N, CA, C and O atoms as a Tripos MOL2 file, in Angstrom:
@<TRIPOS>MOLECULE
protein
  224   223    56     0     0
PROTEIN
NO_CHARGES

@<TRIPOS>ATOM
      1 N          24.6960   15.8730    7.7440 N.3       1 THR1
      2 CA         24.8540   15.1960    6.4490 C.3       1 THR1
      3 C          24.2690   16.0580    5.3390 C.2       1 THR1
      4 O          23.3140   16.8060    5.5480 O.2       1 THR1
      5 N          24.8570   15.9400    4.1640 N.am      2 THR2
      6 CA         24.3330   16.6740    3.0170 C.3       2 THR2
      7 C          23.1150   15.9500    2.4760 C.2       2 THR2
      8 O          22.8330   14.8110    2.8460 O.2       2 THR2
      9 N          22.4070   16.6220    1.6030 N.am      3 HIS3
     10 CA         21.2140   16.0240    0.9990 C.3       3 HIS3
     11 C          21.5850   14.7690    0.2210 C.2       3 HIS3
     12 O          20.8720   13.7670    0.2610 O.2       3 HIS3
     13 N          22.7160   14.8360   -0.4900 N.am      4 THR4
     14 CA         23.1420   13.7110   -1.3270 C.3       4 THR4
     15 C          23.4160   12.4800   -0.4730 C.2       4 THR4
     16 O          23.0070   11.3740   -0.8240 O.2       4 THR4
     17 N          24.1130   12.6720    0.6580 N.am      5 GLU5
     18 CA         24.4110   11.5490    1.5480 C.3       5 GLU5
     19 C          23.1270   10.9080    2.0500 C.2       5 GLU5
     20 O          22.9980    9.6850    2.0780 O.2       5 GLU5
     21 N          22.1730   11.7580    2.4480 N.am      6 THR6
     22 CA         20.8950   11.2510    2.9370 C.3       6 THR6
     23 C          20.1830   10.4920    1.8340 C.2       6 THR6
     24 O          19.6340    9.4150    2.0700 O.2       6 THR6
     25 N          20.1890   11.0480    0.6310 N.am      7 GLN7
     26 CA         19.5300   10.4140   -0.5050 C.3       7 GLN7
     27 C          20.1470    9.0490   -0.7830 C.2       7 GLN7
     28 O          19.4320    8.0690   -0.9960 O.2       7 GLN7
     29 N          21.4830    8.9890   -0.7810 N.am      8 THR8
     30 CA         22.1780    7.7290   -1.0340 C.3       8 THR8
     31 C          21.8110    6.7020    0.0200 C.2       8 THR8
     32 O          21.5650    5.5390   -0.3000 O.2       8 THR8
     33 N          21.7730    7.1270    1.2730 N.am      9 ARG9
     34 CA         21.4310    6.2110    2.3540 C.3       9 ARG9
     35 C          20.0150    5.6710    2.1430 C.2       9 ARG9
     36 O          19.7700    4.4780    2.3210 O.2       9 ARG9
     37 N          19.0900    6.5440    1.7660 N.am     10 THR10
     38 CA         17.7090    6.1240    1.5140 C.3      10 THR10
     39 C          17.6620    5.1350    0.3610 C.2      10 THR10
     40 O          16.9750    4.1170    0.4440 O.2      10 THR10
     41 N          18.3900    5.4260   -0.7180 N.am     11 ASP11
     42 CA         18.4260    4.5250   -1.8730 C.3      11 ASP11
     43 C          18.9630    3.1590   -1.4660 C.2      11 ASP11
     44 O          18.4220    2.1300   -1.8700 O.2      11 ASP11
     45 N          20.0260    3.1460   -0.6670 N.am     12 ASN12
     46 CA         20.6140    1.8860   -0.2190 C.3      12 ASN12
     47 C          19.6180    1.0870    0.6050 C.2      12 ASN12
     48 O          19.5020   -0.1280    0.4440 O.2      12 ASN12
     49 N          18.8940    1.7760    1.4930 N.am     13 GLN13
     50 CA         17.8880    1.0940    2.3070 C.3      13 GLN13
     51 C          16.8020    0.5130    1.4150 C.2      13 GLN13
     52 O          16.3330   -0.6020    1.6440 O.2      13 GLN13
     53 N          16.4060    1.2650    0.4020 N.am     14 THR14
     54 CA         15.3840    0.7920   -0.5280 C.3      14 THR14
     55 C          15.8730   -0.4530   -1.2460 C.2      14 THR14
     56 O          15.1390   -1.4340   -1.3660 O.2      14 THR14
     57 N          17.1260   -0.4140   -1.7310 N.am     15 MET15
     58 CA         17.6900   -1.5660   -2.4270 C.3      15 MET15
     59 C          17.7200   -2.7860   -1.5020 C.2      15 MET15
     60 O          17.3410   -3.8860   -1.9040 O.2      15 MET15
     61 N          18.1740   -2.5830   -0.2570 N.am     16 HIS16
     62 CA         18.2220   -3.6850    0.7060 C.3      16 HIS16
     63 C          16.8270   -4.2440    0.9300 C.2      16 HIS16
     64 O          16.6410   -5.4560    1.0280 O.2      16 HIS16
     65 N          15.8480   -3.3470    1.0100 N.am     17 HIS17
     66 CA         14.4660   -3.7780    1.2220 C.3      17 HIS17
     67 C          13.9910   -4.6260    0.0490 C.2      17 HIS17
     68 O          13.3650   -5.6690    0.2410 O.2      17 HIS17
     69 N          14.2930   -4.1710   -1.1730 N.am     18 VAL18
     70 CA         13.8970   -4.9170   -2.3740 C.3      18 VAL18
     71 C          14.5600   -6.2870   -2.3860 C.2      18 VAL18
     72 O          13.9080   -7.3010   -2.6380 O.2      18 VAL18
     73 N          15.8720   -6.3100   -2.1100 N.am     19 ILE19
     74 CA         16.6190   -7.5670   -2.1150 C.3      19 ILE19
     75 C          16.0790   -8.4990   -1.0280 C.2      19 ILE19
     76 O          15.9090   -9.6960   -1.2590 O.2      19 ILE19
     77 N          15.8110   -7.9470    0.1540 N.am     20 ASP20
     78 CA         15.2590   -8.7560    1.2440 C.3      20 ASP20
     79 C          13.9320   -9.3750    0.8430 C.2      20 ASP20
     80 O          13.7130  -10.5670    1.0590 O.2      20 ASP20
     81 N          13.0460   -8.5780    0.2630 N.am     21 SER21
     82 CA         11.7370   -9.1070   -0.1030 C.3      21 SER21
     83 C          11.8710  -10.1360   -1.2160 C.2      21 SER21
     84 O          11.1080  -11.1010   -1.2640 O.2      21 SER21
     85 N          12.8470   -9.9340   -2.1240 N.am     22 LEU22
     86 CA         13.0880  -10.9370   -3.1650 C.3      22 LEU22
     87 C          13.5780  -12.2380   -2.5380 C.2      22 LEU22
     88 O          13.1700  -13.3260   -2.9440 O.2      22 LEU22
     89 N          14.4580  -12.1150   -1.5450 N.am     23 ASN23
     90 CA         15.0160  -13.3000   -0.8910 C.3      23 ASN23
     91 C          13.9520  -14.0750   -0.1190 C.2      23 ASN23
     92 O          14.0990  -15.2760    0.1060 O.2      23 ASN23
     93 N          12.8810  -13.3900    0.2880 N.am     24 LYS24
     94 CA         11.8270  -14.0580    1.0550 C.3      24 LYS24
     95 C          10.8260  -14.7440    0.1400 C.2      24 LYS24
     96 O          10.0200  -15.5520    0.6010 O.2      24 LYS24
     97 N          10.8670  -14.4340   -1.1460 N.am     25 ARG25
     98 CA          9.9270  -15.0520   -2.0900 C.3      25 ARG25
     99 C          10.3140  -16.4980   -2.3730 C.2      25 ARG25
    100 O          11.4490  -16.9050   -2.1260 O.2      25 ARG25
    101 N           9.3610  -17.2710   -2.8940 N.am     26 PRO26
    102 CA          9.6720  -18.6530   -3.2670 C.3      26 PRO26
    103 C          10.7990  -18.6900   -4.2910 C.2      26 PRO26
    104 O          10.9390  -17.7870   -5.1160 O.2      26 PRO26
    105 N          11.5960  -19.7470   -4.2240 N.am     27 THR27
    106 CA         12.7760  -19.8580   -5.0750 C.3      27 THR27
    107 C          12.4140  -19.7960   -6.5490 C.2      27 THR27
    108 O          13.1400  -19.1950   -7.3400 O.2      27 THR27
    109 N          11.3040  -20.4080   -6.9260 N.am     28 ALA28
    110 CA         10.9000  -20.4380   -8.3350 C.3      28 ALA28
    111 C          10.7150  -19.0180   -8.8590 C.2      28 ALA28
    112 O          11.1450  -18.6920   -9.9650 O.2      28 ALA28
    113 N          10.0750  -18.1870   -8.0590 N.am     29 VAL29
    114 CA          9.8430  -16.8030   -8.4670 C.3      29 VAL29
    115 C          11.1760  -16.0960   -8.6370 C.2      29 VAL29
    116 O          11.3810  -15.3530   -9.5970 O.2      29 VAL29
    117 N          12.0840  -16.3350   -7.6920 N.am     30 ARG30
    118 CA         13.3860  -15.6700   -7.7450 C.3      30 ARG30
    119 C          14.1480  -16.1080   -8.9890 C.2      30 ARG30
    120 O          14.7700  -15.2820   -9.6550 O.2      30 ARG30
    121 N          14.1040  -17.3980   -9.3080 N.am     31 LYS31
    122 CA         14.7970  -17.8980  -10.4980 C.3      31 LYS31
    123 C          14.2510  -17.2290  -11.7440 C.2      31 LYS31
    124 O          15.0090  -16.8230  -12.6250 O.2      31 LYS31
    125 N          12.9160  -17.1130  -11.8150 N.am     32 ASP32
    126 CA         12.2890  -16.4630  -12.9670 C.3      32 ASP32
    127 C          12.7730  -15.0260  -13.0960 C.2      32 ASP32
    128 O          13.0730  -14.5580  -14.1940 O.2      32 ASP32
    129 N          12.8440  -14.3330  -11.9670 N.am     33 LEU33
    130 CA         13.2820  -12.9410  -11.9850 C.3      33 LEU33
    131 C          14.7220  -12.8350  -12.4540 C.2      33 LEU33
    132 O          15.0570  -11.9720  -13.2660 O.2      33 LEU33
    133 N          15.5720  -13.7150  -11.9410 N.am     34 VAL34
    134 CA         16.9820  -13.6960  -12.3330 C.3      34 VAL34
    135 C          17.1010  -13.9320  -13.8290 C.2      34 VAL34
    136 O          17.8540  -13.2360  -14.5110 O.2      34 VAL34
    137 N          16.3610  -14.9130  -14.3450 N.am     35 GLN35
    138 CA         16.4000  -15.1970  -15.7780 C.3      35 GLN35
    139 C          15.9080  -13.9970  -16.5730 C.2      35 GLN35
    140 O          16.4630  -13.6620  -17.6190 O.2      35 GLN35
    141 N          14.8650  -13.3560  -16.0690 N.am     36 LEU36
    142 CA         14.3280  -12.1790  -16.7500 C.3      36 LEU36
    143 C          15.3850  -11.0830  -16.8040 C.2      36 LEU36
    144 O          15.6120  -10.4860  -17.8560 O.2      36 LEU36
    145 N          16.0360  -10.8170  -15.6580 N.am     37 PHE37
    146 CA         17.0830   -9.7990  -15.6210 C.3      37 PHE37
    147 C          18.1970  -10.1330  -16.6040 C.2      37 PHE37
    148 O          18.6970   -9.2560  -17.3090 O.2      37 PHE37
    149 N          18.5850  -11.4170  -16.6470 N.am     38 GLN38
    150 CA         19.6560  -11.8340  -17.5490 C.3      38 GLN38
    151 C          19.2480  -11.6060  -18.9980 C.2      38 GLN38
    152 O          20.0440  -11.1150  -19.7980 O.2      38 GLN38
    153 N          18.0070  -11.9600  -19.3390 N.am     39 LYS39
    154 CA         17.5300  -11.7750  -20.7090 C.3      39 LYS39
    155 C          17.5620  -10.3030  -21.0870 C.2      39 LYS39
    156 O          18.0240   -9.9360  -22.1680 O.2      39 LYS39
    157 N          17.0670   -9.4670  -20.1860 N.am     40 VAL40
    158 CA         17.0480   -8.0240  -20.4430 C.3      40 VAL40
    159 C          18.4700   -7.5160  -20.6330 C.2      40 VAL40
    160 O          18.7490   -6.7560  -21.5610 O.2      40 VAL40
    161 N          19.3800   -7.9490  -19.7340 N.am     41 TYR41
    162 CA         20.7720   -7.5210  -19.8010 C.3      41 TYR41
    163 C          21.4070   -7.9630  -21.1140 C.2      41 TYR41
    164 O          22.0650   -7.1710  -21.7880 O.2      41 TYR41
    165 N          21.2080   -9.2350  -21.4770 N.am     42 GLU42
    166 CA         21.7520   -9.7480  -22.7370 C.3      42 GLU42
    167 C          21.1980   -8.9520  -23.9090 C.2      42 GLU42
    168 O          21.9320   -8.5950  -24.8300 O.2      42 GLU42
    169 N          19.9030   -8.6770  -23.8690 N.am     43 GLY43
    170 CA         19.2660   -7.9050  -24.9310 C.3      43 GLY43
    171 C          19.8980   -6.5350  -25.0590 C.2      43 GLY43
    172 O          20.1790   -6.0780  -26.1670 O.2      43 GLY43
    173 N          20.1240   -5.8750  -23.9310 N.am     44 PHE44
    174 CA         20.7460   -4.5510  -23.9520 C.3      44 PHE44
    175 C          22.1520   -4.6280  -24.5230 C.2      44 PHE44
    176 O          22.5540   -3.7850  -25.3250 O.2      44 PHE44
    177 N          22.9080   -5.6600  -24.0970 N.am     45 LYS45
    178 CA         24.2850   -5.8010  -24.5780 C.3      45 LYS45
    179 C          24.2960   -5.9900  -26.0900 C.2      45 LYS45
    180 O          25.0640   -5.3430  -26.8020 O.2      45 LYS45
    181 N          23.4300   -6.8900  -26.5740 N.am     46 ARG46
    182 CA         23.3560   -7.1480  -28.0090 C.3      46 ARG46
    183 C          22.9780   -5.8850  -28.7600 C.2      46 ARG46
    184 O          23.5750   -5.5550  -29.7860 O.2      46 ARG46
    185 N          21.9950   -5.1900  -28.2480 N.am     47 HIS47
    186 CA         21.5320   -3.9570  -28.8840 C.3      47 HIS47
    187 C          22.6610   -2.9360  -28.9240 C.2      47 HIS47
    188 O          22.8660   -2.2530  -29.9280 O.2      47 HIS47
    189 N          23.3950   -2.8450  -27.8080 N.am     48 ASP48
    190 CA         24.4960   -1.9020  -27.6940 C.3      48 ASP48
    191 C          25.5890   -2.2380  -28.6980 C.2      48 ASP48
    192 O          26.1130   -1.3460  -29.3650 O.2      48 ASP48
    193 N          25.9390   -3.5200  -28.8110 N.am     49 GLU49
    194 CA         26.9840   -3.9380  -29.7460 C.3      49 GLU49
    195 C          26.5420   -3.6800  -31.1760 C.2      49 GLU49
    196 O          27.3320   -3.2160  -31.9980 O.2      49 GLU49
    197 N          25.2850   -3.9790  -31.4780 N.am     50 GLY50
    198 CA         24.7490   -3.7300  -32.8140 C.3      50 GLY50
    199 C          24.7930   -2.2550  -33.1310 C.2      50 GLY50
    200 O          25.1150   -1.8600  -34.2510 O.2      50 GLY50
    201 N          24.4700   -1.4400  -32.1440 N.am     51 PHE51
    202 CA         24.4570    0.0100  -32.2900 C.3      51 PHE51
    203 C          25.8620    0.5120  -32.5990 C.2      51 PHE51
    204 O          26.0550    1.3120  -33.5140 O.2      51 PHE51
    205 N          26.8520    0.0350  -31.8260 N.am     52 LYS52
    206 CA         28.2410    0.4490  -32.0400 C.3      52 LYS52
    207 C          28.7150    0.0050  -33.4170 C.2      52 LYS52
    208 O          29.3220    0.7850  -34.1510 O.2      52 LYS52
    209 N          28.4330   -1.2620  -33.7690 N.am     53 GLY53
    210 CA         28.8650   -1.8000  -35.0550 C.3      53 GLY53
    211 C          28.2810   -1.0090  -36.2100 C.2      53 GLY53
    212 O          28.9290   -0.8370  -37.2420 O.2      53 GLY53
    213 N          27.0660   -0.5310  -36.0370 N.am     54 HIS54
    214 CA         26.3690    0.1890  -37.0970 C.3      54 HIS54
    215 C          27.0390    1.5310  -37.3890 C.2      54 HIS54
    216 O          27.0190    2.0090  -38.5230 O.2      54 HIS54
    217 N          27.6320    2.1360  -36.3540 N.am     55 TYR55
    218 CA         28.1650    3.4860  -36.5250 C.3      55 TYR55
    219 C          29.6790    3.5480  -36.6080 C.2      55 TYR55
    220 O          30.2530    4.6330  -36.5080 O.2      55 TYR55
    221 N          30.3480    2.3950  -36.7930 N.am     56 GLN56
    222 CA         31.8100    2.4330  -36.8810 C.3      56 GLN56
    223 C          32.2520    2.7360  -38.2960 C.2      56 GLN56
    224 O          33.4510    2.8090  -38.5660 O.2      56 GLN56
@<TRIPOS>BOND
     1     1     2 1
     2     2     3 1
     3     3     4 2
     4     3     5 am
     5     5     6 1
     6     6     7 1
     7     7     8 2
     8     7     9 am
     9     9    10 1
    10    10    11 1
    11    11    12 2
    12    11    13 am
    13    13    14 1
    14    14    15 1
    15    15    16 2
    16    15    17 am
    17    17    18 1
    18    18    19 1
    19    19    20 2
    20    19    21 am
    21    21    22 1
    22    22    23 1
    23    23    24 2
    24    23    25 am
    25    25    26 1
    26    26    27 1
    27    27    28 2
    28    27    29 am
    29    29    30 1
    30    30    31 1
    31    31    32 2
    32    31    33 am
    33    33    34 1
    34    34    35 1
    35    35    36 2
    36    35    37 am
    37    37    38 1
    38    38    39 1
    39    39    40 2
    40    39    41 am
    41    41    42 1
    42    42    43 1
    43    43    44 2
    44    43    45 am
    45    45    46 1
    46    46    47 1
    47    47    48 2
    48    47    49 am
    49    49    50 1
    50    50    51 1
    51    51    52 2
    52    51    53 am
    53    53    54 1
    54    54    55 1
    55    55    56 2
    56    55    57 am
    57    57    58 1
    58    58    59 1
    59    59    60 2
    60    59    61 am
    61    61    62 1
    62    62    63 1
    63    63    64 2
    64    63    65 am
    65    65    66 1
    66    66    67 1
    67    67    68 2
    68    67    69 am
    69    69    70 1
    70    70    71 1
    71    71    72 2
    72    71    73 am
    73    73    74 1
    74    74    75 1
    75    75    76 2
    76    75    77 am
    77    77    78 1
    78    78    79 1
    79    79    80 2
    80    79    81 am
    81    81    82 1
    82    82    83 1
    83    83    84 2
    84    83    85 am
    85    85    86 1
    86    86    87 1
    87    87    88 2
    88    87    89 am
    89    89    90 1
    90    90    91 1
    91    91    92 2
    92    91    93 am
    93    93    94 1
    94    94    95 1
    95    95    96 2
    96    95    97 am
    97    97    98 1
    98    98    99 1
    99    99   100 2
   100    99   101 am
   101   101   102 1
   102   102   103 1
   103   103   104 2
   104   103   105 am
   105   105   106 1
   106   106   107 1
   107   107   108 2
   108   107   109 am
   109   109   110 1
   110   110   111 1
   111   111   112 2
   112   111   113 am
   113   113   114 1
   114   114   115 1
   115   115   116 2
   116   115   117 am
   117   117   118 1
   118   118   119 1
   119   119   120 2
   120   119   121 am
   121   121   122 1
   122   122   123 1
   123   123   124 2
   124   123   125 am
   125   125   126 1
   126   126   127 1
   127   127   128 2
   128   127   129 am
   129   129   130 1
   130   130   131 1
   131   131   132 2
   132   131   133 am
   133   133   134 1
   134   134   135 1
   135   135   136 2
   136   135   137 am
   137   137   138 1
   138   138   139 1
   139   139   140 2
   140   139   141 am
   141   141   142 1
   142   142   143 1
   143   143   144 2
   144   143   145 am
   145   145   146 1
   146   146   147 1
   147   147   148 2
   148   147   149 am
   149   149   150 1
   150   150   151 1
   151   151   152 2
   152   151   153 am
   153   153   154 1
   154   154   155 1
   155   155   156 2
   156   155   157 am
   157   157   158 1
   158   158   159 1
   159   159   160 2
   160   159   161 am
   161   161   162 1
   162   162   163 1
   163   163   164 2
   164   163   165 am
   165   165   166 1
   166   166   167 1
   167   167   168 2
   168   167   169 am
   169   169   170 1
   170   170   171 1
   171   171   172 2
   172   171   173 am
   173   173   174 1
   174   174   175 1
   175   175   176 2
   176   175   177 am
   177   177   178 1
   178   178   179 1
   179   179   180 2
   180   179   181 am
   181   181   182 1
   182   182   183 1
   183   183   184 2
   184   183   185 am
   185   185   186 1
   186   186   187 1
   187   187   188 2
   188   187   189 am
   189   189   190 1
   190   190   191 1
   191   191   192 2
   192   191   193 am
   193   193   194 1
   194   194   195 1
   195   195   196 2
   196   195   197 am
   197   197   198 1
   198   198   199 1
   199   199   200 2
   200   199   201 am
   201   201   202 1
   202   202   203 1
   203   203   204 2
   204   203   205 am
   205   205   206 1
   206   206   207 1
   207   207   208 2
   208   207   209 am
   209   209   210 1
   210   210   211 1
   211   211   212 2
   212   211   213 am
   213   213   214 1
   214   214   215 1
   215   215   216 2
   216   215   217 am
   217   217   218 1
   218   218   219 1
   219   219   220 2
   220   219   221 am
   221   221   222 1
   222   222   223 1
   223   223   224 2
@<TRIPOS>SUBSTRUCTURE
     1 THR1         2 RESIDUE 1 A THR
     2 THR2         6 RESIDUE 1 A THR
     3 HIS3        10 RESIDUE 1 A HIS
     4 THR4        14 RESIDUE 1 A THR
     5 GLU5        18 RESIDUE 1 A GLU
     6 THR6        22 RESIDUE 1 A THR
     7 GLN7        26 RESIDUE 1 A GLN
     8 THR8        30 RESIDUE 1 A THR
     9 ARG9        34 RESIDUE 1 A ARG
    10 THR10       38 RESIDUE 1 A THR
    11 ASP11       42 RESIDUE 1 A ASP
    12 ASN12       46 RESIDUE 1 A ASN
    13 GLN13       50 RESIDUE 1 A GLN
    14 THR14       54 RESIDUE 1 A THR
    15 MET15       58 RESIDUE 1 A MET
    16 HIS16       62 RESIDUE 1 A HIS
    17 HIS17       66 RESIDUE 1 A HIS
    18 VAL18       70 RESIDUE 1 A VAL
    19 ILE19       74 RESIDUE 1 A ILE
    20 ASP20       78 RESIDUE 1 A ASP
    21 SER21       82 RESIDUE 1 A SER
    22 LEU22       86 RESIDUE 1 A LEU
    23 ASN23       90 RESIDUE 1 A ASN
    24 LYS24       94 RESIDUE 1 A LYS
    25 ARG25       98 RESIDUE 1 A ARG
    26 PRO26      102 RESIDUE 1 A PRO
    27 THR27      106 RESIDUE 1 A THR
    28 ALA28      110 RESIDUE 1 A ALA
    29 VAL29      114 RESIDUE 1 A VAL
    30 ARG30      118 RESIDUE 1 A ARG
    31 LYS31      122 RESIDUE 1 A LYS
    32 ASP32      126 RESIDUE 1 A ASP
    33 LEU33      130 RESIDUE 1 A LEU
    34 VAL34      134 RESIDUE 1 A VAL
    35 GLN35      138 RESIDUE 1 A GLN
    36 LEU36      142 RESIDUE 1 A LEU
    37 PHE37      146 RESIDUE 1 A PHE
    38 GLN38      150 RESIDUE 1 A GLN
    39 LYS39      154 RESIDUE 1 A LYS
    40 VAL40      158 RESIDUE 1 A VAL
    41 TYR41      162 RESIDUE 1 A TYR
    42 GLU42      166 RESIDUE 1 A GLU
    43 GLY43      170 RESIDUE 1 A GLY
    44 PHE44      174 RESIDUE 1 A PHE
    45 LYS45      178 RESIDUE 1 A LYS
    46 ARG46      182 RESIDUE 1 A ARG
    47 HIS47      186 RESIDUE 1 A HIS
    48 ASP48      190 RESIDUE 1 A ASP
    49 GLU49      194 RESIDUE 1 A GLU
    50 GLY50      198 RESIDUE 1 A GLY
    51 PHE51      202 RESIDUE 1 A PHE
    52 LYS52      206 RESIDUE 1 A LYS
    53 GLY53      210 RESIDUE 1 A GLY
    54 HIS54      214 RESIDUE 1 A HIS
    55 TYR55      218 RESIDUE 1 A TYR
    56 GLN56      222 RESIDUE 1 A GLN
């Protein structure tokens, strides 16, 4: 395998590990995290749209 393939496999395992540990946490914690991710994502989208609108 090439270095890139190995790296990708390692990254995937890391992601699975993170997701697994999140799934094992109490539901309340997971909900908070999901909401946090959504807020961050919405913030980025808004910022991105504002940025595009500013330079058109």
